[in-house]
Predicted model as a PDB file, atoms N, CA, C, CB and O in Angstrom, pLDDT in the B-factor column:
MODEL        1                                                                  
ATOM      1  N   MET A   1      76.141 -25.899  52.389  1.00 88.00           N  
ATOM      2  CA  MET A   1      76.604 -26.449  53.634  1.00 88.00           C  
ATOM      3  C   MET A   1      75.960 -25.719  54.821  1.00 88.00           C  
ATOM      4  CB  MET A   1      78.126 -26.369  53.710  1.00 88.00           C  
ATOM      5  O   MET A   1      75.572 -26.335  55.814  1.00 88.00           O  
ATOM      6  N   ARG A   2      75.858 -24.401  54.689  1.00 88.00           N  
ATOM      7  CA  ARG A   2      75.266 -23.616  55.761  1.00 88.00           C  
ATOM      8  C   ARG A   2      73.782 -23.977  55.932  1.00 88.00           C  
ATOM      9  CB  ARG A   2      75.428 -22.107  55.473  1.00 88.00           C  
ATOM     10  O   ARG A   2      73.279 -24.052  57.053  1.00 88.00           O  
ATOM     11  N   ARG A   3      73.101 -24.196  54.821  1.00 91.00           N  
ATOM     12  CA  ARG A   3      71.682 -24.574  54.878  1.00 91.00           C  
ATOM     13  C   ARG A   3      71.514 -25.947  55.519  1.00 91.00           C  
ATOM     14  CB  ARG A   3      71.062 -24.572  53.464  1.00 91.00           C  
ATOM     15  O   ARG A   3      70.586 -26.148  56.304  1.00 91.00           O  
ATOM     16  N   LEU A   4      72.379 -26.880  55.206  1.00 89.00           N  
ATOM     17  CA  LEU A   4      72.320 -28.214  55.785  1.00 89.00           C  
ATOM     18  C   LEU A   4      72.523 -28.157  57.296  1.00 89.00           C  
ATOM     19  CB  LEU A   4      73.372 -29.123  55.142  1.00 89.00           C  
ATOM     20  O   LEU A   4      71.815 -28.834  58.041  1.00 89.00           O  
ATOM     21  N   LEU A   5      73.472 -27.364  57.751  1.00 89.00           N  
ATOM     22  CA  LEU A   5      73.717 -27.244  59.187  1.00 89.00           C  
ATOM     23  C   LEU A   5      72.539 -26.591  59.904  1.00 89.00           C  
ATOM     24  CB  LEU A   5      74.990 -26.442  59.439  1.00 89.00           C  
ATOM     25  O   LEU A   5      72.182 -26.994  61.011  1.00 89.00           O  
ATOM     26  N   SER A   6      71.933 -25.580  59.273  1.00 91.00           N  
ATOM     27  CA  SER A   6      70.783 -24.935  59.914  1.00 91.00           C  
ATOM     28  C   SER A   6      69.586 -25.876  59.985  1.00 91.00           C  
ATOM     29  CB  SER A   6      70.400 -23.660  59.161  1.00 91.00           C  
ATOM     30  O   SER A   6      68.858 -25.875  60.978  1.00 91.00           O  
ATOM     31  N   VAL A   7      69.372 -26.679  58.944  1.00 92.00           N  
ATOM     32  CA  VAL A   7      68.276 -27.654  58.969  1.00 92.00           C  
ATOM     33  C   VAL A   7      68.562 -28.724  60.012  1.00 92.00           C  
ATOM     34  CB  VAL A   7      68.076 -28.300  57.574  1.00 92.00           C  
ATOM     35  O   VAL A   7      67.650 -29.154  60.718  1.00 92.00           O  
ATOM     36  N   LEU A   8      69.794 -29.154  60.120  1.00 91.00           N  
ATOM     37  CA  LEU A   8      70.177 -30.150  61.119  1.00 91.00           C  
ATOM     38  C   LEU A   8      69.990 -29.601  62.533  1.00 91.00           C  
ATOM     39  CB  LEU A   8      71.636 -30.588  60.908  1.00 91.00           C  
ATOM     40  O   LEU A   8      69.480 -30.302  63.406  1.00 91.00           O  
ATOM     41  N   ALA A   9      70.396 -28.362  62.762  1.00 89.00           N  
ATOM     42  CA  ALA A   9      70.226 -27.741  64.077  1.00 89.00           C  
ATOM     43  C   ALA A   9      68.748 -27.592  64.422  1.00 89.00           C  
ATOM     44  CB  ALA A   9      70.917 -26.370  64.117  1.00 89.00           C  
ATOM     45  O   ALA A   9      68.357 -27.816  65.567  1.00 89.00           O  
ATOM     46  N   LEU A  10      67.933 -27.222  63.456  1.00 87.00           N  
ATOM     47  CA  LEU A  10      66.497 -27.109  63.689  1.00 87.00           C  
ATOM     48  C   LEU A  10      65.887 -28.471  64.009  1.00 87.00           C  
ATOM     49  CB  LEU A  10      65.804 -26.494  62.467  1.00 87.00           C  
ATOM     50  O   LEU A  10      65.036 -28.580  64.892  1.00 87.00           O  
ATOM     51  N   GLY A  11      66.315 -29.495  63.303  1.00 84.00           N  
ATOM     52  CA  GLY A  11      65.824 -30.848  63.560  1.00 84.00           C  
ATOM     53  C   GLY A  11      66.192 -31.342  64.947  1.00 84.00           C  
ATOM     54  O   GLY A  11      65.376 -31.975  65.617  1.00 84.00           O  
ATOM     55  N   VAL A  12      67.410 -31.058  65.385  1.00 81.00           N  
ATOM     56  CA  VAL A  12      67.829 -31.452  66.731  1.00 81.00           C  
ATOM     57  C   VAL A  12      67.032 -30.696  67.784  1.00 81.00           C  
ATOM     58  CB  VAL A  12      69.334 -31.201  66.925  1.00 81.00           C  
ATOM     59  O   VAL A  12      66.637 -31.276  68.796  1.00 81.00           O  
ATOM     60  N   ALA A  13      66.791 -29.413  67.559  1.00 77.00           N  
ATOM     61  CA  ALA A  13      66.013 -28.620  68.516  1.00 77.00           C  
ATOM     62  C   ALA A  13      64.577 -29.122  68.616  1.00 77.00           C  
ATOM     63  CB  ALA A  13      66.020 -27.143  68.113  1.00 77.00           C  
ATOM     64  O   ALA A  13      64.025 -29.192  69.714  1.00 77.00           O  
ATOM     65  N   LEU A  14      63.972 -29.468  67.497  1.00 76.00           N  
ATOM     66  CA  LEU A  14      62.598 -29.981  67.526  1.00 76.00           C  
ATOM     67  C   LEU A  14      62.526 -31.365  68.147  1.00 76.00           C  
ATOM     68  CB  LEU A  14      62.019 -30.021  66.121  1.00 76.00           C  
ATOM     69  O   LEU A  14      61.582 -31.668  68.877  1.00 76.00           O  
ATOM     70  N   ALA A  15      63.511 -32.206  67.866  1.00 72.00           N  
ATOM     71  CA  ALA A  15      63.520 -33.550  68.442  1.00 72.00           C  
ATOM     72  C   ALA A  15      63.737 -33.499  69.951  1.00 72.00           C  
ATOM     73  CB  ALA A  15      64.607 -34.406  67.783  1.00 72.00           C  
ATOM     74  O   ALA A  15      63.178 -34.316  70.684  1.00 72.00           O  
ATOM     75  N   ALA A  16      64.531 -32.562  70.413  1.00 65.00           N  
ATOM     76  CA  ALA A  16      64.795 -32.448  71.849  1.00 65.00           C  
ATOM     77  C   ALA A  16      63.569 -31.935  72.594  1.00 65.00           C  
ATOM     78  CB  ALA A  16      65.987 -31.521  72.102  1.00 65.00           C  
ATOM     79  O   ALA A  16      63.391 -32.252  73.770  1.00 65.00           O  
ATOM     80  N   SER A  17      62.737 -31.163  71.945  1.00 63.00           N  
ATOM     81  CA  SER A  17      61.580 -30.601  72.632  1.00 63.00           C  
ATOM     82  C   SER A  17      60.374 -31.533  72.636  1.00 63.00           C  
ATOM     83  CB  SER A  17      61.201 -29.298  71.997  1.00 63.00           C  
ATOM     84  O   SER A  17      59.380 -31.237  73.299  1.00 63.00           O  
ATOM     85  N   THR A  18      60.433 -32.643  71.921  1.00 61.00           N  
ATOM     86  CA  THR A  18      59.286 -33.550  71.867  1.00 61.00           C  
ATOM     87  C   THR A  18      59.378 -34.694  72.857  1.00 61.00           C  
ATOM     88  CB  THR A  18      59.143 -34.107  70.488  1.00 61.00           C  
ATOM     89  O   THR A  18      58.479 -35.532  72.910  1.00 61.00           O  
ATOM     90  N   GLY A  19      60.436 -34.749  73.637  1.00 60.00           N  
ATOM     91  CA  GLY A  19      60.572 -35.809  74.623  1.00 60.00           C  
ATOM     92  C   GLY A  19      61.226 -37.047  74.071  1.00 60.00           C  
ATOM     93  O   GLY A  19      61.090 -38.118  74.661  1.00 60.00           O  
ATOM     94  N   CYS A  20      61.924 -36.948  72.972  1.00 61.00           N  
ATOM     95  CA  CYS A  20      62.578 -38.120  72.391  1.00 61.00           C  
ATOM     96  C   CYS A  20      63.818 -38.518  73.177  1.00 61.00           C  
ATOM     97  CB  CYS A  20      62.951 -37.853  70.941  1.00 61.00           C  
ATOM     98  O   CYS A  20      64.097 -39.707  73.333  1.00 61.00           O  
ATOM     99  N   PHE A  21      64.565 -37.537  73.674  1.00 64.00           N  
ATOM    100  CA  PHE A  21      65.813 -37.842  74.366  1.00 64.00           C  
ATOM    101  C   PHE A  21      65.592 -38.102  75.854  1.00 64.00           C  
ATOM    102  CB  PHE A  21      66.802 -36.704  74.183  1.00 64.00           C  
ATOM    103  O   PHE A  21      66.143 -39.053  76.408  1.00 64.00           O  
ATOM    104  N   ILE A  22      64.806 -37.277  76.485  1.00 71.00           N  
ATOM    105  CA  ILE A  22      64.524 -37.413  77.919  1.00 71.00           C  
ATOM    106  C   ILE A  22      63.023 -37.623  78.071  1.00 71.00           C  
ATOM    107  CB  ILE A  22      65.014 -36.147  78.735  1.00 71.00           C  
ATOM    108  O   ILE A  22      62.228 -36.768  77.679  1.00 71.00           O  
ATOM    109  N   ASN A  23      62.639 -38.757  78.640  1.00 76.00           N  
ATOM    110  CA  ASN A  23      61.224 -39.047  78.828  1.00 76.00           C  
ATOM    111  C   ASN A  23      60.657 -38.187  79.942  1.00 76.00           C  
ATOM    112  CB  ASN A  23      61.009 -40.533  79.137  1.00 76.00           C  
ATOM    113  O   ASN A  23      61.329 -37.918  80.938  1.00 76.00           O  
ATOM    114  N   ARG A  24      59.420 -37.761  79.769  1.00 80.00           N  
ATOM    115  CA  ARG A  24      58.771 -36.929  80.774  1.00 80.00           C  
ATOM    116  C   ARG A  24      58.255 -37.777  81.929  1.00 80.00           C  
ATOM    117  CB  ARG A  24      57.624 -36.132  80.150  1.00 80.00           C  
ATOM    118  O   ARG A  24      58.253 -37.330  83.076  1.00 80.00           O  
ATOM    119  N   TYR A  25      57.824 -38.985  81.638  1.00 83.00           N  
ATOM    120  CA  TYR A  25      57.247 -39.857  82.653  1.00 83.00           C  
ATOM    121  C   TYR A  25      58.138 -41.078  82.851  1.00 83.00           C  
ATOM    122  CB  TYR A  25      55.817 -40.286  82.259  1.00 83.00           C  
ATOM    123  O   TYR A  25      58.942 -41.422  81.985  1.00 83.00           O  
ATOM    124  N   ALA A  26      57.987 -41.717  83.985  1.00 85.00           N  
ATOM    125  CA  ALA A  26      58.783 -42.897  84.310  1.00 85.00           C  
ATOM    126  C   ALA A  26      58.367 -44.072  83.431  1.00 85.00           C  
ATOM    127  CB  ALA A  26      58.633 -43.261  85.801  1.00 85.00           C  
ATOM    128  O   ALA A  26      57.269 -44.085  82.873  1.00 85.00           O  
ATOM    129  N   SER A  27      59.253 -45.054  83.315  1.00 86.00           N  
ATOM    130  CA  SER A  27      58.939 -46.212  82.489  1.00 86.00           C  
ATOM    131  C   SER A  27      58.148 -47.263  83.259  1.00 86.00           C  
ATOM    132  CB  SER A  27      60.214 -46.823  81.944  1.00 86.00           C  
ATOM    133  O   SER A  27      57.504 -48.113  82.644  1.00 86.00           O  
ATOM    134  N   ASP A  28      58.181 -47.225  84.578  1.00 91.00           N  
ATOM    135  CA  ASP A  28      57.400 -48.154  85.393  1.00 91.00           C  
ATOM    136  C   ASP A  28      55.924 -47.767  85.300  1.00 91.00           C  
ATOM    137  CB  ASP A  28      57.887 -48.147  86.881  1.00 91.00           C  
ATOM    138  O   ASP A  28      55.575 -46.619  85.573  1.00 91.00           O  
ATOM    139  N   PRO A  29      55.052 -48.706  84.918  1.00 92.00           N  
ATOM    140  CA  PRO A  29      53.629 -48.348  84.727  1.00 92.00           C  
ATOM    141  C   PRO A  29      52.962 -47.819  85.993  1.00 92.00           C  
ATOM    142  CB  PRO A  29      52.860 -49.555  84.233  1.00 92.00           C  
ATOM    143  O   PRO A  29      52.150 -46.897  85.915  1.00 92.00           O  
ATOM    144  N   ASN A  30      53.285 -48.380  87.157  1.00 94.00           N  
ATOM    145  CA  ASN A  30      52.659 -47.905  88.398  1.00 94.00           C  
ATOM    146  C   ASN A  30      53.103 -46.488  88.746  1.00 94.00           C  
ATOM    147  CB  ASN A  30      52.992 -48.848  89.553  1.00 94.00           C  
ATOM    148  O   ASN A  30      52.282 -45.653  89.127  1.00 94.00           O  
ATOM    149  N   GLN A  31      54.376 -46.223  88.618  1.00 93.00           N  
ATOM    150  CA  GLN A  31      54.883 -44.885  88.899  1.00 93.00           C  
ATOM    151  C   GLN A  31      54.368 -43.877  87.868  1.00 93.00           C  
ATOM    152  CB  GLN A  31      56.418 -44.890  88.917  1.00 93.00           C  
ATOM    153  O   GLN A  31      54.059 -42.736  88.212  1.00 93.00           O  
ATOM    154  N   ARG A  32      54.278 -44.301  86.611  1.00 91.00           N  
ATOM    155  CA  ARG A  32      53.765 -43.416  85.563  1.00 91.00           C  
ATOM    156  C   ARG A  32      52.302 -43.074  85.817  1.00 91.00           C  
ATOM    157  CB  ARG A  32      53.923 -44.067  84.179  1.00 91.00           C  
ATOM    158  O   ARG A  32      51.885 -41.939  85.589  1.00 91.00           O  
ATOM    159  N   MET A  33      51.514 -44.052  86.292  1.00 93.00           N  
ATOM    160  CA  MET A  33      50.106 -43.791  86.589  1.00 93.00           C  
ATOM    161  C   MET A  33      49.971 -42.798  87.733  1.00 93.00           C  
ATOM    162  CB  MET A  33      49.377 -45.094  86.934  1.00 93.00           C  
ATOM    163  O   MET A  33      49.098 -41.931  87.700  1.00 93.00           O  
ATOM    164  N   ASP A  34      50.839 -42.917  88.760  1.00 92.00           N  
ATOM    165  CA  ASP A  34      50.810 -41.938  89.849  1.00 92.00           C  
ATOM    166  C   ASP A  34      51.131 -40.541  89.339  1.00 92.00           C  
ATOM    167  CB  ASP A  34      51.796 -42.331  90.951  1.00 92.00           C  
ATOM    168  O   ASP A  34      50.485 -39.571  89.734  1.00 92.00           O  
ATOM    169  N   GLU A  35      52.130 -40.434  88.460  1.00 89.00           N  
ATOM    170  CA  GLU A  35      52.491 -39.131  87.912  1.00 89.00           C  
ATOM    171  C   GLU A  35      51.346 -38.540  87.093  1.00 89.00           C  
ATOM    172  CB  GLU A  35      53.748 -39.249  87.050  1.00 89.00           C  
ATOM    173  O   GLU A  35      51.064 -37.346  87.192  1.00 89.00           O  
ATOM    174  N   LEU A  36      50.690 -39.368  86.289  1.00 89.00           N  
ATOM    175  CA  LEU A  36      49.580 -38.876  85.465  1.00 89.00           C  
ATOM    176  C   LEU A  36      48.389 -38.460  86.318  1.00 89.00           C  
ATOM    177  CB  LEU A  36      49.149 -39.945  84.462  1.00 89.00           C  
ATOM    178  O   LEU A  36      47.727 -37.467  86.016  1.00 89.00           O  
ATOM    179  N   LEU A  37      48.109 -39.217  87.390  1.00 89.00           N  
ATOM    180  CA  LEU A  37      47.003 -38.843  88.273  1.00 89.00           C  
ATOM    181  C   LEU A  37      47.284 -37.538  88.998  1.00 89.00           C  
ATOM    182  CB  LEU A  37      46.736 -39.949  89.284  1.00 89.00           C  
ATOM    183  O   LEU A  37      46.388 -36.709  89.155  1.00 89.00           O  
ATOM    184  N   ASN A  38      48.521 -37.351  89.441  1.00 88.00           N  
ATOM    185  CA  ASN A  38      48.869 -36.096  90.116  1.00 88.00           C  
ATOM    186  C   ASN A  38      48.749 -34.916  89.164  1.00 88.00           C  
ATOM    187  CB  ASN A  38      50.292 -36.166  90.687  1.00 88.00           C  
ATOM    188  O   ASN A  38      48.259 -33.853  89.546  1.00 88.00           O  
ATOM    189  N   GLU A  39      49.194 -35.100  87.927  1.00 86.00           N  
ATOM    190  CA  GLU A  39      49.120 -34.011  86.959  1.00 86.00           C  
ATOM    191  C   GLU A  39      47.673 -33.678  86.603  1.00 86.00           C  
ATOM    192  CB  GLU A  39      49.898 -34.374  85.699  1.00 86.00           C  
ATOM    193  O   GLU A  39      47.321 -32.504  86.481  1.00 86.00           O  
ATOM    194  N   SER A  40      46.837 -34.695  86.435  1.00 87.00           N  
ATOM    195  CA  SER A  40      45.441 -34.431  86.085  1.00 87.00           C  
ATOM    196  C   SER A  40      44.700 -33.779  87.249  1.00 87.00           C  
ATOM    197  CB  SER A  40      44.736 -35.732  85.673  1.00 87.00           C  
ATOM    198  O   SER A  40      43.813 -32.954  87.031  1.00 87.00           O  
ATOM    199  N   GLU A  41      45.054 -34.141  88.484  1.00 84.00           N  
ATOM    200  CA  GLU A  41      44.420 -33.509  89.640  1.00 84.00           C  
ATOM    201  C   GLU A  41      44.800 -32.034  89.712  1.00 84.00           C  
ATOM    202  CB  GLU A  41      44.822 -34.229  90.941  1.00 84.00           C  
ATOM    203  O   GLU A  41      43.963 -31.194  90.044  1.00 84.00           O  
ATOM    204  N   ASN A  42      46.050 -31.714  89.407  1.00 81.00           N  
ATOM    205  CA  ASN A  42      46.462 -30.317  89.403  1.00 81.00           C  
ATOM    206  C   ASN A  42      45.726 -29.537  88.315  1.00 81.00           C  
ATOM    207  CB  ASN A  42      47.979 -30.210  89.202  1.00 81.00           C  
ATOM    208  O   ASN A  42      45.330 -28.392  88.537  1.00 81.00           O  
ATOM    209  N   LEU A  43      45.540 -30.147  87.141  1.00 82.00           N  
ATOM    210  CA  LEU A  43      44.839 -29.454  86.064  1.00 82.00           C  
ATOM    211  C   LEU A  43      43.359 -29.298  86.374  1.00 82.00           C  
ATOM    212  CB  LEU A  43      45.018 -30.200  84.752  1.00 82.00           C  
ATOM    213  O   LEU A  43      42.737 -28.335  85.926  1.00 82.00           O  
ATOM    214  N   ARG A  44      42.782 -30.227  87.135  1.00 83.00           N  
ATOM    215  CA  ARG A  44      41.372 -30.137  87.490  1.00 83.00           C  
ATOM    216  C   ARG A  44      41.126 -28.986  88.461  1.00 83.00           C  
ATOM    217  CB  ARG A  44      40.892 -31.455  88.101  1.00 83.00           C  
ATOM    218  O   ARG A  44      40.079 -28.340  88.401  1.00 83.00           O  
ATOM    219  N   GLN A  45      42.064 -28.727  89.341  1.00 84.00           N  
ATOM    220  CA  GLN A  45      41.867 -27.701  90.354  1.00 84.00           C  
ATOM    221  C   GLN A  45      42.216 -26.301  89.872  1.00 84.00           C  
ATOM    222  CB  GLN A  45      42.680 -28.025  91.558  1.00 84.00           C  
ATOM    223  O   GLN A  45      41.974 -25.332  90.591  1.00 84.00           O  
ATOM    224  N   ILE A  46      42.772 -26.172  88.686  1.00 84.00           N  
ATOM    225  CA  ILE A  46      43.211 -24.855  88.224  1.00 84.00           C  
ATOM    226  C   ILE A  46      42.038 -23.909  87.977  1.00 84.00           C  
ATOM    227  CB  ILE A  46      44.029 -24.997  86.954  1.00 84.00           C  
ATOM    228  O   ILE A  46      42.197 -22.697  88.120  1.00 84.00           O  
ATOM    229  N   ARG A  47      40.868 -24.425  87.611  1.00 82.00           N  
ATOM    230  CA  ARG A  47      39.710 -23.556  87.363  1.00 82.00           C  
ATOM    231  C   ARG A  47      39.274 -22.836  88.635  1.00 82.00           C  
ATOM    232  CB  ARG A  47      38.540 -24.373  86.799  1.00 82.00           C  
ATOM    233  O   ARG A  47      38.970 -21.643  88.600  1.00 82.00           O  
ATOM    234  N   GLY A  48      39.243 -23.554  89.759  1.00 79.00           N  
ATOM    235  CA  GLY A  48      38.891 -22.921  91.030  1.00 79.00           C  
ATOM    236  C   GLY A  48      39.924 -21.899  91.472  1.00 79.00           C  
ATOM    237  O   GLY A  48      39.578 -20.838  91.990  1.00 79.00           O  
ATOM    238  N   GLU A  49      41.197 -22.225  91.264  1.00 82.00           N  
ATOM    239  CA  GLU A  49      42.256 -21.276  91.615  1.00 82.00           C  
ATOM    240  C   GLU A  49      42.147 -20.007  90.772  1.00 82.00           C  
ATOM    241  CB  GLU A  49      43.641 -21.921  91.428  1.00 82.00           C  
ATOM    242  O   GLU A  49      42.351 -18.902  91.275  1.00 82.00           O  
ATOM    243  N   TRP A  50      41.830 -20.167  89.505  1.00 82.00           N  
ATOM    244  CA  TRP A  50      41.690 -19.017  88.613  1.00 82.00           C  
ATOM    245  C   TRP A  50      40.529 -18.124  89.062  1.00 82.00           C  
ATOM    246  CB  TRP A  50      41.474 -19.487  87.158  1.00 82.00           C  
ATOM    247  O   TRP A  50      40.641 -16.899  89.048  1.00 82.00           O  
ATOM    248  N   ALA A  51      39.414 -18.749  89.461  1.00 78.00           N  
ATOM    249  CA  ALA A  51      38.260 -17.970  89.921  1.00 78.00           C  
ATOM    250  C   ALA A  51      38.577 -17.239  91.218  1.00 78.00           C  
ATOM    251  CB  ALA A  51      37.040 -18.881  90.116  1.00 78.00           C  
ATOM    252  O   ALA A  51      38.159 -16.095  91.399  1.00 78.00           O  
ATOM    253  N   ARG A  52      39.303 -17.878  92.117  1.00 75.00           N  
ATOM    254  CA  ARG A  52      39.673 -17.209  93.361  1.00 75.00           C  
ATOM    255  C   ARG A  52      40.660 -16.073  93.113  1.00 75.00           C  
ATOM    256  CB  ARG A  52      40.268 -18.212  94.341  1.00 75.00           C  
ATOM    257  O   ARG A  52      40.603 -15.044  93.786  1.00 75.00           O  
ATOM    258  N   TRP A  53      41.558 -16.253  92.160  1.00 78.00           N  
ATOM    259  CA  TRP A  53      42.544 -15.203  91.870  1.00 78.00           C  
ATOM    260  C   TRP A  53      41.853 -13.945  91.345  1.00 78.00           C  
ATOM    261  CB  TRP A  53      43.587 -15.705  90.843  1.00 78.00           C  
ATOM    262  O   TRP A  53      42.197 -12.834  91.748  1.00 78.00           O  
ATOM    263  N   TRP A  54      40.877 -14.114  90.445  1.00 80.00           N  
ATOM    264  CA  TRP A  54      40.174 -12.967  89.875  1.00 80.00           C  
ATOM    265  C   TRP A  54      38.955 -12.568  90.701  1.00 80.00           C  
ATOM    266  CB  TRP A  54      39.749 -13.275  88.453  1.00 80.00           C  
ATOM    267  O   TRP A  54      38.223 -11.655  90.320  1.00 80.00           O  
ATOM    268  N   MET A  55      38.728 -13.249  91.836  1.00 73.00           N  
ATOM    269  CA  MET A  55      37.629 -12.968  92.762  1.00 73.00           C  
ATOM    270  C   MET A  55      36.268 -13.031  92.065  1.00 73.00           C  
ATOM    271  CB  MET A  55      37.821 -11.593  93.400  1.00 73.00           C  
ATOM    272  O   MET A  55      35.413 -12.172  92.280  1.00 73.00           O  
ATOM    273  N   ILE A  56      36.079 -14.037  91.244  1.00 73.00           N  
ATOM    274  CA  ILE A  56      34.792 -14.225  90.585  1.00 73.00           C  
ATOM    275  C   ILE A  56      34.078 -15.455  91.130  1.00 73.00           C  
ATOM    276  CB  ILE A  56      34.979 -14.351  89.071  1.00 73.00           C  
ATOM    277  O   ILE A  56      33.132 -15.947  90.514  1.00 73.00           O  
ATOM    278  N   ASP A  57      34.524 -15.956  92.284  1.00 65.00           N  
ATOM    279  CA  ASP A  57      33.889 -17.125  92.868  1.00 65.00           C  
ATOM    280  C   ASP A  57      32.759 -16.739  93.823  1.00 65.00           C  
ATOM    281  CB  ASP A  57      34.922 -17.968  93.596  1.00 65.00           C  
ATOM    282  O   ASP A  57      32.217 -17.602  94.514  1.00 65.00           O  
ATOM    283  N   GLN A  58      32.398 -15.457  93.873  1.00 67.00           N  
ATOM    284  CA  GLN A  58      31.329 -14.992  94.730  1.00 67.00           C  
ATOM    285  C   GLN A  58      30.065 -14.799  93.897  1.00 67.00           C  
ATOM    286  CB  GLN A  58      31.728 -13.683  95.444  1.00 67.00           C  
ATOM    287  O   GLN A  58      30.151 -14.662  92.676  1.00 67.00           O  
ATOM    288  N   PRO A  59      28.909 -14.786  94.524  1.00 63.00           N  
ATOM    289  CA  PRO A  59      27.689 -14.536  93.748  1.00 63.00           C  
ATOM    290  C   PRO A  59      27.667 -13.123  93.177  1.00 63.00           C  
ATOM    291  CB  PRO A  59      26.452 -14.761  94.617  1.00 63.00           C  
ATOM    292  O   PRO A  59      28.210 -12.190  93.768  1.00 63.00           O  
ATOM    293  N   SER A  60      27.046 -12.986  92.044  1.00 59.00           N  
ATOM    294  CA  SER A  60      26.967 -11.690  91.374  1.00 59.00           C  
ATOM    295  C   SER A  60      25.971 -10.787  92.097  1.00 59.00           C  
ATOM    296  CB  SER A  60      26.563 -11.864  89.892  1.00 59.00           C  
ATOM    297  O   SER A  60      24.964 -11.259  92.625  1.00 59.00           O  
ATOM    298  N   HIS A  61      26.254  -9.504  92.116  1.00 57.00           N  
ATOM    299  CA  HIS A  61      25.333  -8.546  92.726  1.00 57.00           C  
ATOM    300  C   HIS A  61      24.212  -8.160  91.775  1.00 57.00           C  
ATOM    301  CB  HIS A  61      26.085  -7.300  93.169  1.00 57.00           C  
ATOM    302  O   HIS A  61      23.325  -7.395  92.153  1.00 57.00           O  
ATOM    303  N   LEU A  62      24.230  -8.665  90.560  1.00 60.00           N  
ATOM    304  CA  LEU A  62      23.190  -8.358  89.599  1.00 60.00           C  
ATOM    305  C   LEU A  62      22.033  -9.348  89.652  1.00 60.00           C  
ATOM    306  CB  LEU A  62      23.770  -8.328  88.218  1.00 60.00           C  
ATOM    307  O   LEU A  62      21.055  -9.191  88.921  1.00 60.00           O  
ATOM    308  N   THR A  63      22.129 -10.358  90.498  1.00 59.00           N  
ATOM    309  CA  THR A  63      21.062 -11.349  90.594  1.00 59.00           C  
ATOM    310  C   THR A  63      19.867 -10.754  91.334  1.00 59.00           C  
ATOM    311  CB  THR A  63      21.562 -12.627  91.308  1.00 59.00           C  
ATOM    312  O   THR A  63      20.053  -9.894  92.195  1.00 59.00           O  
ATOM    313  N   PRO A  64      18.646 -11.189  91.022  1.00 64.00           N  
ATOM    314  CA  PRO A  64      17.473 -10.657  91.716  1.00 64.00           C  
ATOM    315  C   PRO A  64      17.396 -11.116  93.160  1.00 64.00           C  
ATOM    316  CB  PRO A  64      16.215 -11.062  90.992  1.00 64.00           C  
ATOM    317  O   PRO A  64      16.732 -10.464  93.966  1.00 64.00           O  
ATOM    318  N   ILE A  65      18.038 -12.191  93.512  1.00 63.00           N  
ATOM    319  CA  ILE A  65      18.012 -12.689  94.894  1.00 63.00           C  
ATOM    320  C   ILE A  65      19.269 -12.180  95.593  1.00 63.00           C  
ATOM    321  CB  ILE A  65      17.930 -14.270  94.943  1.00 63.00           C  
ATOM    322  O   ILE A  65      20.385 -12.530  95.208  1.00 63.00           O  
ATOM    323  N   ARG A  66      19.088 -11.369  96.603  1.00 58.00           N  
ATOM    324  CA  ARG A  66      20.235 -10.803  97.328  1.00 58.00           C  
ATOM    325  C   ARG A  66      20.721 -11.823  98.353  1.00 58.00           C  
ATOM    326  CB  ARG A  66      19.855  -9.449  98.028  1.00 58.00           C  
ATOM    327  O   ARG A  66      19.951 -12.294  99.190  1.00 58.00           O  
ATOM    328  N   VAL A  67      21.962 -12.145  98.278  1.00 60.00           N  
ATOM    329  CA  VAL A  67      22.507 -13.147  99.184  1.00 60.00           C  
ATOM    330  C   VAL A  67      23.622 -12.580 100.058  1.00 60.00           C  
ATOM    331  CB  VAL A  67      23.024 -14.333  98.395  1.00 60.00           C  
ATOM    332  O   VAL A  67      24.327 -13.337 100.726  1.00 60.00           O  
ATOM    333  N   HIS A  68      23.792 -11.244 100.062  1.00 59.00           N  
ATOM    334  CA  HIS A  68      24.907 -10.660 100.791  1.00 59.00           C  
ATOM    335  C   HIS A  68      24.579 -10.413 102.258  1.00 59.00           C  
ATOM    336  CB  HIS A  68      25.322  -9.369 100.139  1.00 59.00           C  
ATOM    337  O   HIS A  68      25.470 -10.027 103.016  1.00 59.00           O  
ATOM    338  N   GLY A  69      23.344 -10.619 102.685  1.00 60.00           N  
ATOM    339  CA  GLY A  69      22.994 -10.497 104.087  1.00 60.00           C  
ATOM    340  C   GLY A  69      22.614  -9.096 104.537  1.00 60.00           C  
ATOM    341  O   GLY A  69      22.549  -8.832 105.738  1.00 60.00           O  
ATOM    342  N   GLY A  70      22.365  -8.200 103.602  1.00 60.00           N  
ATOM    343  CA  GLY A  70      21.990  -6.822 103.958  1.00 60.00           C  
ATOM    344  C   GLY A  70      20.542  -6.739 104.399  1.00 60.00           C  
ATOM    345  O   GLY A  70      19.835  -7.746 104.432  1.00 60.00           O  
ATOM    346  N   LEU A  71      20.097  -5.516 104.742  1.00 59.00           N  
ATOM    347  CA  LEU A  71      18.711  -5.316 105.147  1.00 59.00           C  
ATOM    348  C   LEU A  71      17.800  -5.408 103.944  1.00 59.00           C  
ATOM    349  CB  LEU A  71      18.535  -3.965 105.847  1.00 59.00           C  
ATOM    350  O   LEU A  71      18.139  -4.926 102.863  1.00 59.00           O  
ATOM    351  N   GLY A  72      16.655  -6.018 104.124  1.00 57.00           N  
ATOM    352  CA  GLY A  72      15.715  -6.168 103.028  1.00 57.00           C  
ATOM    353  C   GLY A  72      14.294  -6.181 103.543  1.00 57.00           C  
ATOM    354  O   GLY A  72      14.074  -6.129 104.753  1.00 57.00           O  
ATOM    355  N   PRO A  73      13.322  -6.248 102.643  1.00 56.00           N  
ATOM    356  CA  PRO A  73      11.909  -6.236 103.094  1.00 56.00           C  
ATOM    357  C   PRO A  73      11.513  -7.507 103.797  1.00 56.00           C  
ATOM    358  CB  PRO A  73      10.982  -6.016 101.922  1.00 56.00           C  
ATOM    359  O   PRO A  73      10.368  -7.643 104.228  1.00 56.00           O  
TER     360      PRO A  73                                                      
ENDMDL                                                                          
END                                                                             
């Protein structure tokens, strides 16, 4: 009996996490498309945000062409 209850509880937990009970997106196709476009736009911009956070969006100082504006020949 204890095993049956634990399997049942696990099944309910897995079913609840897959979106079976509460839908993530609206049922109206137009509203759902807006939600999907907004989400994809946010995911597209995350790469630039990540580069700015780690400050790797600047040119490397190891390149042979100096672009930092210092004195040169």
